[in-house]
N, C-alpha and C positions, 0 to 999 in steps of 0.2 A: 629582498626581503619584508623589508618593514612595512613596505605598500602591497604584497600580498596580507602581512598579518592584519593590514588596516580592511583589508578588501574581505575576510575571515571575520572579521568582527563587524564588520558590514549586514553582509549576506548571511550572518547570523540573527544579525537587527532586524531585517527587514524579514526571515521565515516566522519570528515569533511575532513582529504584527502583521502578516499575513495570517498567521493561525489566529489570533484575536478574531482580525473581521471576517474571514472563515466562519468561528464558531459563532460569532453574533449574527449572521448574515442567514448562515442554516437554520439555525434556533428560532429565530422571528420567522422564516420562509416555511419552516415547519408548521409553525402556528398558521398562518396565512392558510395554507393548506389544508389543513386540519389532516396533515400525520404527524406518526411518533416519530420522536430525532431520529431515534436509530435506524430506521427505514432511509432519513435524511443522512446520516453515517455512511452504515449502509451502502448506498448508490450514489449521491453527487459530491459526497466529500471524499468517500474510500476512491473513489475514479481521479478527481480532484488530487486527493494526493500521490496519486499511483506514477501521477504525469512522467517522473523521473525514472521510475523503471521500466513505463512504455516508450518512450523516448529512445533510453539506453538499446532493450532488445530490440523494435526496430529499424536504430541505425544500423545494429551489428549485423540484422538479419541483413541488411541491403546491402553493404560491406561485405557480405560474404561469410560472417563469423559468427552465426546463429546462435552454437553452441555457447555464446557469450550470456546469452537472455536465460537458460538456466541456471546456470550457475545464481545471477543476478538473481531470479524471484526465491530460489531455494534462502537462497543468504539475505533475503527482503524477508523473508514471511519467519524465518529465526528468529532475526529478529524483529519483526514486528511481534508474535505471540511472546517471546522474552522480555526483551529489555524495552520495548514500547509501554508495552502492558505492565511490569514493574515499575521504572520511572512516573507512570500515573497513575498508579498506586500506591506509590510511598508519596506522592504530591498532595492527593487525596483519597481514600477512600472509595472502590467503586460499585455502585449498587448494581447487581446484575438482577433480570426480571429473567421472572421465570420461563415465563415466550422466550428470551434467548438461548437461555440454557436449551429448553425444546427446540428450538423451529432454526435459530440461526446459525448459533454454533455448530449443529449438523452440517451444514452446507460447508464453512471451512473444513470441516472432517471429510467430506465426502471427493474436495476439489484435490485433499492432498492425495487419497485415495489415487482418483481418477490420474492424480501427474506420475505414481508411483505405477500404475499399470503402462501408462505409456512410456514411462521410461524401459522397462524389463521386460518388452516387446515381447510377454508371452513366454518368457525363461526367468526359473524359477533359478535366482542365481545370485550371490554377494558382489557378483563383478557385472557392471554396466556399463563400463568403460568402453567404450565406440558401437554401442545401441545407440538407436536414430528415434526420435518425435518427429512422425511424416505427417504427412497430410491426411491423412486418415486420421489420426490424433487428434488434429489440430479442428478438426469438426466437430470430434465428439467432445473436447473442452469447449467451443464455441456455443454447443448445443445446450451443453451443463450452464454455462452463463444466462443463456434464453430462460435457461428453467428457472436458472434463480430469481433473474429480476422478475420473471412474472409471478412468480409466490412472493417475493419480495413486496411487490407493488401492489399484487391482490390483498394483505394481510398490513396494509399503509398506513389504515386508519387510528388516529389516536385520539386518545380518552380526554375529556373536558380537565381532565385534574392536572393532565399533563402541559397541554398546551398554554393552560393559564398559567404556571407560571412564566410564559416567555412574555415580556414587554411587547407592546404592539408595534408596528411597523411596518410600510409600506412594502409591498410586493417585491415592487421597482427598487427601490434603497437595500433589499433583502438584496437582492439578485445584484445588485452590483456589488455592495460586501461579499459574496460568495467569489463575484468574478474578479473581486481586487484581491479579494486574501488568496485564490489558488495563483495568481499571476505572482501574486508577492513569493508565495512559496517554492514556486518552479525556479525562475530565477534567481530569490537568496540562495536555495542550495546550488544552482548550477554553480553562482561565485565562489563556495562556498567549497567546494570540489576540484573547483580550477584554481584559486589561487593554494588552497591545504595543499594541492597534488605537488605545484612547483615548490614550496618550503621543502614537503618532504624528500621532495627531489632534490632539491640542492644541501640538505644532508645525509646526504648518500642515500634513503632508503630504496628497496628495489622496488623495481613497478609491479610487481604481486601482490607485495605486502600492500602497497598502497593502493591494490583492485580490492584486495580482500577486507579494507576494515574503511578508508579513506572512502573511496568512491561508492561500497556499500553503508556504506552511515548516511554520505552523503544525500543518495536515493531515498534512504527509509527516514532522512531530515522531517518532510513533509509531516508525516504518519505520526511522528514522535512529538513534534511541534505542538500540533495537531489536538490529537491526547492530552497532555499534558494541562494545552490551554483547555480545554474544554472539560478536565478532571478538576482541574481547582475552581473553575466556576459552578461545579456543581453539578455538568453535564456526563453524567458517567455512561447515561444510554449512547451518544456522539461518541463520547470517546472510545467505546468498545465497539461499536458499529462500526468505527470508520477502521480498526485494527481487524475486525474480519472480514468486513468488504473488501480490503486492501485484498487480504489474502485470496478470496477466493477470484477480487481482479487479477489481481499477479497469475494465477495458475491459468482459471480458464478464459480469460480474455485475451493479457497479454501475450503467454505459451502460443493458444488458439491462432492466432491474429499471427504468430512469426511463423511456426507451422507452419501456416498457410504462403506462407509468405517463400518462405524454403525452410527444409526439413532440416532440424535440428539434429547435429552426433553428438552425443554427450561424453566429455573428457572433464576430467576432474574432479566429476561429480561421483560419489560413492552411493551407497545402498544404505550406511550407515545416515548419510545427509537426507535422505530421504525419507528415513525412521521419522530420525530428527524434526524434519517439519511437520510429521504427522502426529506424534506425539507432542 
């Protein structure tokens, strides 16, 4: 157990270091490409920090248990919107631009609505256990993600006042920072989940509790670290963009790809969970 505790500490340290490098690299990359930081947060950072959720969902689909992907995405999105935004705002108040409220947040709401529609199978009922997210639903979700990316990149240009806040840095060095930061986030969170799960098991904690807490929290650890570090450095746009982009990516991309690989049957997820995600 002592070794696992050490691994937990190392995992958290690696995640925090990765979040720091990722934030620096993404901010510099945004300036070099003359795009706004929230666009980088909505795309590169969001996709990168959602890598653990993508990995868990794809593996569960390939192993024939794709229903785990639904619970993973629903739990992660609720955690992103409440815990991660809450923690980041406690570290440093986040300034939310008017365009974020009018353009970016609606996409997260639309993604949640599409998730609800995919889960209810056209039947308005509080009981959704046994319903299936099929391949047609997966196509619908993936089309939604393509439209989201098209719209985001179409309005990617930043104003001079925003890009001037970031110090000059070469494109290649910025890319290296982003790649190294993302790798540290993924590996650090994996070490954390593995060691924390072994500690919980040795203490007699049930697997279901471990899944709902440690695994769900571990896959959201990259988003948490990145948003908190970004908020602390005054990168409010990147912090909120990471959360919005991750929620959209989780629903439209991860569930879309997973449904195409293997239709997902809903077990253990209720309409209350879906409504909480939407709220």
